[in-house]
PDB file of N, CA, C and O in Angstrom, chain B, residues numbered from 101:
ATOM      1  N   UNK B 101     124.926 139.961 120.116  1.00  0.00           N
ATOM      2  CA  UNK B 101     122.809 140.030 120.590  1.00  0.00           C
ATOM      3  C   UNK B 101     122.006 139.963 119.801  1.00  0.00           C
ATOM      4  O   UNK B 101     121.393 138.962 119.430  1.00  0.00           O
ATOM      5  N   UNK B 102     121.900 141.237 119.387  1.00  0.00           N
ATOM      6  CA  UNK B 102     121.202 141.370 118.208  1.00  0.00           C
ATOM      7  C   UNK B 102     121.247 140.141 117.231  1.00  0.00           C
ATOM      8  O   UNK B 102     120.512 140.428 116.287  1.00  0.00           O
ATOM      9  N   UNK B 103     121.818 138.840 117.045  1.00  0.00           N
ATOM     10  CA  UNK B 103     122.064 137.918 116.210  1.00  0.00           C
ATOM     11  C   UNK B 103     121.032 136.647 117.095  1.00  0.00           C
ATOM     12  O   UNK B 103     120.182 135.900 116.612  1.00  0.00           O
ATOM     13  N   UNK B 104     121.537 136.782 118.641  1.00  0.00           N
ATOM     14  CA  UNK B 104     120.698 135.945 119.200  1.00  0.00           C
ATOM     15  C   UNK B 104     119.093 136.451 119.203  1.00  0.00           C
ATOM     16  O   UNK B 104     118.225 135.588 119.334  1.00  0.00           O
ATOM     17  N   UNK B 105     118.871 137.274 119.117  1.00  0.00           N
ATOM     18  CA  UNK B 105     117.224 137.902 119.260  1.00  0.00           C
ATOM     19  C   UNK B 105     116.754 137.183 117.519  1.00  0.00           C
ATOM     20  O   UNK B 105     115.695 136.560 117.441  1.00  0.00           O
ATOM     21  N   UNK B 106     117.312 137.293 116.718  1.00  0.00           N
ATOM     22  CA  UNK B 106     117.843 136.598 115.490  1.00  0.00           C
ATOM     23  C   UNK B 106     117.579 135.279 115.015  1.00  0.00           C
ATOM     24  O   UNK B 106     117.282 134.866 113.894  1.00  0.00           O
ATOM     25  N   UNK B 107     117.783 134.600 116.317  1.00  0.00           N
ATOM     26  CA  UNK B 107     117.801 132.906 116.060  1.00  0.00           C
ATOM     27  C   UNK B 107     116.840 132.529 116.837  1.00  0.00           C
ATOM     28  O   UNK B 107     116.102 131.669 116.356  1.00  0.00           O
ATOM     29  N   UNK B 108     116.604 132.895 117.894  1.00  0.00           N
ATOM     30  CA  UNK B 108     115.470 132.734 118.768  1.00  0.00           C
ATOM     31  C   UNK B 108     113.987 133.214 117.686  1.00  0.00           C
ATOM     32  O   UNK B 108     113.179 132.427 117.193  1.00  0.00           O
ATOM     33  N   UNK B 109     113.992 134.036 117.614  1.00  0.00           N
ATOM     34  CA  UNK B 109     112.551 134.634 116.731  1.00  0.00           C
ATOM     35  C   UNK B 109     112.786 133.339 115.461  1.00  0.00           C
ATOM     36  O   UNK B 109     111.810 132.846 114.895  1.00  0.00           O
ATOM     37  N   UNK B 110     113.774 133.044 115.243  1.00  0.00           N
ATOM     38  CA  UNK B 110     113.720 132.094 113.411  1.00  0.00           C
ATOM     39  C   UNK B 110     113.014 130.546 114.446  1.00  0.00           C
ATOM     40  O   UNK B 110     111.909 130.017 114.333  1.00  0.00           O
ATOM     41  N   UNK B 111     113.881 130.278 115.160  1.00  0.00           N
ATOM     42  CA  UNK B 111     113.215 129.100 115.977  1.00  0.00           C
ATOM     43  C   UNK B 111     111.959 128.929 116.545  1.00  0.00           C
ATOM     44  O   UNK B 111     111.537 127.814 116.851  1.00  0.00           O
ATOM     45  N   UNK B 112     111.318 129.981 116.712  1.00  0.00           N
ATOM     46  CA  UNK B 112     110.006 130.313 117.199  1.00  0.00           C
ATOM     47  C   UNK B 112     108.733 129.750 116.314  1.00  0.00           C
ATOM     48  O   UNK B 112     107.810 128.983 116.585  1.00  0.00           O
ATOM     49  N   UNK B 113     109.242 130.750 114.703  1.00  0.00           N
ATOM     50  CA  UNK B 113     108.108 130.426 113.569  1.00  0.00           C
ATOM     51  C   UNK B 113     108.354 129.199 113.355  1.00  0.00           C
ATOM     52  O   UNK B 113     107.389 128.473 113.117  1.00  0.00           O
ATOM     53  N   UNK B 114     109.690 128.628 113.379  1.00  0.00           N
ATOM     54  CA  UNK B 114     109.832 127.116 112.899  1.00  0.00           C
ATOM     55  C   UNK B 114     108.863 126.211 113.543  1.00  0.00           C
ATOM     56  O   UNK B 114     107.767 125.751 113.221  1.00  0.00           O
ATOM     57  N   UNK B 115     109.634 126.115 114.551  1.00  0.00           N
ATOM     58  CA  UNK B 115     108.646 125.782 115.747  1.00  0.00           C
ATOM     59  C   UNK B 115     106.959 125.505 115.843  1.00  0.00           C
ATOM     60  O   UNK B 115     106.487 124.422 116.186  1.00  0.00           O
ATOM     61  N   UNK B 116     106.214 126.607 115.500  1.00  0.00           N
ATOM     62  CA  UNK B 116     105.011 127.118 115.476  1.00  0.00           C
ATOM     63  C   UNK B 116     104.057 126.304 114.771  1.00  0.00           C
ATOM     64  O   UNK B 116     102.912 125.981 115.089  1.00  0.00           O
ATOM     65  N   UNK B 117     104.874 125.981 113.561  1.00  0.00           N
ATOM     66  CA  UNK B 117     104.129 125.608 112.422  1.00  0.00           C
ATOM     67  C   UNK B 117     103.770 123.819 113.070  1.00  0.00           C
ATOM     68  O   UNK B 117     103.560 122.954 112.219  1.00  0.00           O
ATOM     69  N   UNK B 118     103.741 123.481 114.390  1.00  0.00           N
ATOM     70  CA  UNK B 118     103.222 121.646 114.486  1.00  0.00           C
ATOM     71  C   UNK B 118     103.362 120.771 113.568  1.00  0.00           C
ATOM     72  O   UNK B 118     103.737 121.150 112.458  1.00  0.00           O
ATOM     73  N   UNK B 119     103.171 119.787 113.744  1.00  0.00           N
ATOM     74  CA  UNK B 119     103.794 118.414 113.215  1.00  0.00           C
ATOM     75  C   UNK B 119     102.769 118.150 110.825  1.00  0.00           C
ATOM     76  O   UNK B 119     101.582 117.960 110.562  1.00  0.00           O
ATOM     77  N   UNK B 120     103.540 118.236 110.185  1.00  0.00           N
ATOM     78  CA  UNK B 120     102.531 118.016 109.462  1.00  0.00           C
ATOM     79  C   UNK B 120     101.330 116.783 109.753  1.00  0.00           C
ATOM     80  O   UNK B 120     101.130 115.862 110.545  1.00  0.00           O
ATOM     81  N   UNK B 121     100.436 117.672 108.091  1.00  0.00           N
ATOM     82  CA  UNK B 121      99.364 116.334 108.593  1.00  0.00           C
ATOM     83  C   UNK B 121      99.496 115.238 108.426  1.00  0.00           C
ATOM     84  O   UNK B 121     100.451 114.905 107.723  1.00  0.00           O
ATOM     85  N   UNK B 122      98.860 114.479 108.828  1.00  0.00           N
ATOM     86  CA  UNK B 122      98.938 112.497 108.513  1.00  0.00           C
ATOM     87  C   UNK B 122      98.083 112.656 106.715  1.00  0.00           C
ATOM     88  O   UNK B 122      97.284 113.337 106.072  1.00  0.00           O
ATOM     89  N   UNK B 123      99.154 111.252 106.619  1.00  0.00           N
ATOM     90  CA  UNK B 123      98.507 111.030 104.800  1.00  0.00           C
ATOM     91  C   UNK B 123      97.201 110.511 104.337  1.00  0.00           C
ATOM     92  O   UNK B 123      97.015 109.296 104.407  1.00  0.00           O
ATOM     93  N   UNK B 124      96.413 111.169 103.942  1.00  0.00           N
ATOM     94  CA  UNK B 124      95.469 110.313 103.374  1.00  0.00           C
ATOM     95  C   UNK B 124      95.249 109.090 103.422  1.00  0.00           C
ATOM     96  O   UNK B 124      96.108 108.260 103.123  1.00  0.00           O
ATOM     97  N   UNK B 125      93.801 108.729 103.889  1.00  0.00           N
ATOM     98  CA  UNK B 125      93.552 107.124 104.331  1.00  0.00           C
ATOM     99  C   UNK B 125      93.863 106.416 102.783  1.00  0.00           C
ATOM    100  O   UNK B 125      93.447 107.119 101.863  1.00  0.00           O
ATOM    101  N   UNK B 126      94.382 105.420 102.456  1.00  0.00           N
ATOM    102  CA  UNK B 126      93.945 104.653 100.664  1.00  0.00           C
ATOM    103  C   UNK B 126      92.741 104.977 100.423  1.00  0.00           C
ATOM    104  O   UNK B 126      91.992 105.769 100.995  1.00  0.00           O
ATOM    105  N   UNK B 127      92.525 103.971  99.077  1.00  0.00           N
ATOM    106  CA  UNK B 127      91.361 104.171  98.917  1.00  0.00           C
ATOM    107  C   UNK B 127      90.631 102.685  99.168  1.00  0.00           C
ATOM    108  O   UNK B 127      91.348 102.032  99.927  1.00  0.00           O
ATOM    109  N   UNK B 128      89.846 102.198  98.909  1.00  0.00           N
ATOM    110  CA  UNK B 128      89.128 101.087  99.530  1.00  0.00           C
ATOM    111  C   UNK B 128      89.285  99.651  98.052  1.00  0.00           C
ATOM    112  O   UNK B 128      88.801  99.695  96.921  1.00  0.00           O
ATOM    113  N   UNK B 129      89.998  98.720  98.595  1.00  0.00           N
ATOM    114  CA  UNK B 129      89.928  98.343  97.304  1.00  0.00           C
ATOM    115  C   UNK B 129      88.593  97.047  97.062  1.00  0.00           C
ATOM    116  O   UNK B 129      88.348  96.485  98.129  1.00  0.00           O
ATOM    117  N   UNK B 130      88.035  96.703  96.279  1.00  0.00           N
ATOM    118  CA  UNK B 130      86.904  96.133  95.959  1.00  0.00           C
ATOM    119  C   UNK B 130      87.785  94.950  95.652  1.00  0.00           C
ATOM    120  O   UNK B 130      88.775  94.813  94.934  1.00  0.00           O
ATOM    121  N   UNK B 131      86.927  93.938  96.625  1.00  0.00           N
ATOM    122  CA  UNK B 131      87.339  92.471  97.641  1.00  0.00           C
ATOM    123  C   UNK B 131      86.614  91.688  96.900  1.00  0.00           C
ATOM    124  O   UNK B 131      85.952  92.084  95.941  1.00  0.00           O
ATOM    125  N   UNK B 132      86.693  90.384  97.333  1.00  0.00           N
ATOM    126  CA  UNK B 132      86.423  88.946  96.635  1.00  0.00           C
ATOM    127  C   UNK B 132      84.720  89.454  96.826  1.00  0.00           C
ATOM    128  O   UNK B 132      83.945  89.347  95.875  1.00  0.00           O
ATOM    129  N   UNK B 133      84.181  90.120  98.438  1.00  0.00           N
ATOM    130  CA  UNK B 133      83.066  90.015  98.750  1.00  0.00           C
ATOM    131  C   UNK B 133      82.368  90.215  97.967  1.00  0.00           C
ATOM    132  O   UNK B 133      81.355  89.533  97.805  1.00  0.00           O
ATOM    133  N   UNK B 134      82.838  91.679  96.894  1.00  0.00           N
ATOM    134  CA  UNK B 134      81.860  92.529  95.857  1.00  0.00           C
ATOM    135  C   UNK B 134      81.485  91.715  94.973  1.00  0.00           C
ATOM    136  O   UNK B 134      80.325  91.352  94.778  1.00  0.00           O
ATOM    137  N   UNK B 135      82.648  91.315  94.264  1.00  0.00           N
ATOM    138  CA  UNK B 135      82.676  90.821  93.529  1.00  0.00           C
ATOM    139  C   UNK B 135      81.703  88.939  92.992  1.00  0.00           C
ATOM    140  O   UNK B 135      81.136  88.419  92.031  1.00  0.00           O
ATOM    141  N   UNK B 136      82.062  88.668  94.273  1.00  0.00           N
ATOM    142  CA  UNK B 136      80.991  87.487  94.603  1.00  0.00           C
ATOM    143  C   UNK B 136      79.511  87.878  94.440  1.00  0.00           C
ATOM    144  O   UNK B 136      78.824  87.251  93.633  1.00  0.00           O
ATOM    145  N   UNK B 137      79.110  88.646  94.992  1.00  0.00           N
ATOM    146  CA  UNK B 137      77.696  89.610  95.091  1.00  0.00           C
ATOM    147  C   UNK B 137      76.908  89.521  92.796  1.00  0.00           C
ATOM    148  O   UNK B 137      75.943  89.121  92.145  1.00  0.00           O
ATOM    149  N   UNK B 138      78.387  90.295  92.606  1.00  0.00           N
ATOM    150  CA  UNK B 138      78.147  90.265  91.604  1.00  0.00           C
ATOM    151  C   UNK B 138      77.773  89.630  90.314  1.00  0.00           C
ATOM    152  O   UNK B 138      77.107  89.889  89.311  1.00  0.00           O
ATOM    153  N   UNK B 139      78.832  88.262  91.018  1.00  0.00           N
ATOM    154  CA  UNK B 139      78.642  86.725  90.165  1.00  0.00           C
ATOM    155  C   UNK B 139      76.889  86.309  90.868  1.00  0.00           C
ATOM    156  O   UNK B 139      76.093  85.790  90.084  1.00  0.00           O
ATOM    157  N   UNK B 140      76.580  86.500  91.877  1.00  0.00           N
ATOM    158  CA  UNK B 140      75.539  85.950  92.289  1.00  0.00           C
ATOM    159  C   UNK B 140      74.224  86.679  91.163  1.00  0.00           C
ATOM    160  O   UNK B 140      73.682  86.056  90.250  1.00  0.00           O
ATOM    161  N   UNK B 141      73.961  88.021  91.519  1.00  0.00           N
ATOM    162  CA  UNK B 141      73.423  88.972  90.704  1.00  0.00           C
ATOM    163  C   UNK B 141      72.868  88.419  89.259  1.00  0.00           C
ATOM    164  O   UNK B 141      71.712  88.662  88.913  1.00  0.00           O
ATOM    165  N   UNK B 142      73.793  87.640  88.418  1.00  0.00           N
ATOM    166  CA  UNK B 142      74.609  87.288  87.051  1.00  0.00           C
ATOM    167  C   UNK B 142      74.148  86.340  87.220  1.00  0.00           C
ATOM    168  O   UNK B 142      73.478  85.936  86.270  1.00  0.00           O
ATOM    169  N   UNK B 143      74.196  85.651  88.166  1.00  0.00           N
ATOM    170  CA  UNK B 143      73.902  84.107  87.824  1.00  0.00           C
ATOM    171  C   UNK B 143      72.319  83.666  88.086  1.00  0.00           C
ATOM    172  O   UNK B 143      71.747  82.660  87.668  1.00  0.00           O
ATOM    173  N   UNK B 144      71.684  84.967  89.086  1.00  0.00           N
ATOM    174  CA  UNK B 144      70.043  84.793  89.464  1.00  0.00           C
ATOM    175  C   UNK B 144      69.419  85.339  87.957  1.00  0.00           C
ATOM    176  O   UNK B 144      68.617  84.734  87.246  1.00  0.00           O
ATOM    177  N   UNK B 145      70.044  86.671  87.703  1.00  0.00           N
ATOM    178  CA  UNK B 145      69.306  86.977  86.525  1.00  0.00           C
ATOM    179  C   UNK B 145      69.375  86.623  85.580  1.00  0.00           C
ATOM    180  O   UNK B 145      69.021  87.354  84.656  1.00  0.00           O
ATOM    181  N   UNK B 146      69.826  85.419  85.348  1.00  0.00           N
ATOM    182  CA  UNK B 146      70.422  84.751  83.483  1.00  0.00           C
ATOM    183  C   UNK B 146      69.102  83.015  83.914  1.00  0.00           C
ATOM    184  O   UNK B 146      68.337  82.469  83.119  1.00  0.00           O
ATOM    185  N   UNK B 147      69.343  82.665  85.358  1.00  0.00           N
ATOM    186  CA  UNK B 147      68.212  81.860  86.007  1.00  0.00           C
ATOM    187  C   UNK B 147      67.042  82.427  85.549  1.00  0.00           C
ATOM    188  O   UNK B 147      66.360  81.726  84.802  1.00  0.00           O
ATOM    189  N   UNK B 148      66.617  83.627  85.846  1.00  0.00           N
ATOM    190  CA  UNK B 148      65.159  84.382  86.006  1.00  0.00           C
ATOM    191  C   UNK B 148      65.060  84.182  83.915  1.00  0.00           C
ATOM    192  O   UNK B 148      64.048  83.653  83.455  1.00  0.00           O
ATOM    193  N   UNK B 149      65.923  84.551  83.171  1.00  0.00           N
ATOM    194  CA  UNK B 149      65.469  85.015  81.867  1.00  0.00           C
ATOM    195  C   UNK B 149      65.574  83.144  80.986  1.00  0.00           C
ATOM    196  O   UNK B 149      65.011  82.808  79.944  1.00  0.00           O
ATOM    197  N   UNK B 150      66.333  82.424  81.740  1.00  0.00           N
ATOM    198  CA  UNK B 150      66.200  80.393  81.313  1.00  0.00           C
ATOM    199  C   UNK B 150      64.937  80.312  81.441  1.00  0.00           C
ATOM    200  O   UNK B 150      64.222  80.279  80.440  1.00  0.00           O
ATOM    201  N   UNK B 151      64.411  80.263  82.728  1.00  0.00           N
ATOM    202  CA  UNK B 151      63.297  79.670  82.887  1.00  0.00           C
ATOM    203  C   UNK B 151      62.124  80.344  82.634  1.00  0.00           C
ATOM    204  O   UNK B 151      61.099  80.087  83.267  1.00  0.00           O
ATOM    205  N   UNK B 152      62.177  81.255  81.694  1.00  0.00           N
ATOM    206  CA  UNK B 152      60.715  81.747  80.953  1.00  0.00           C
ATOM    207  C   UNK B 152      61.191  81.659  79.776  1.00  0.00           C
ATOM    208  O   UNK B 152      60.486  81.927  78.803  1.00  0.00           O
TER     209      UNK B 152
END
């Protein structure tokens, strides 16, 4: 009888924890749009410098 009570208490505390938390979202990669904007800004700045 004591063994059954201990088993039920152990099962209760084991299942009371709930599911594990979800994994964190992955980091944001630098895609082609950001690189394109950087190249456009460099080109615009170089044109402005060259035209002076």
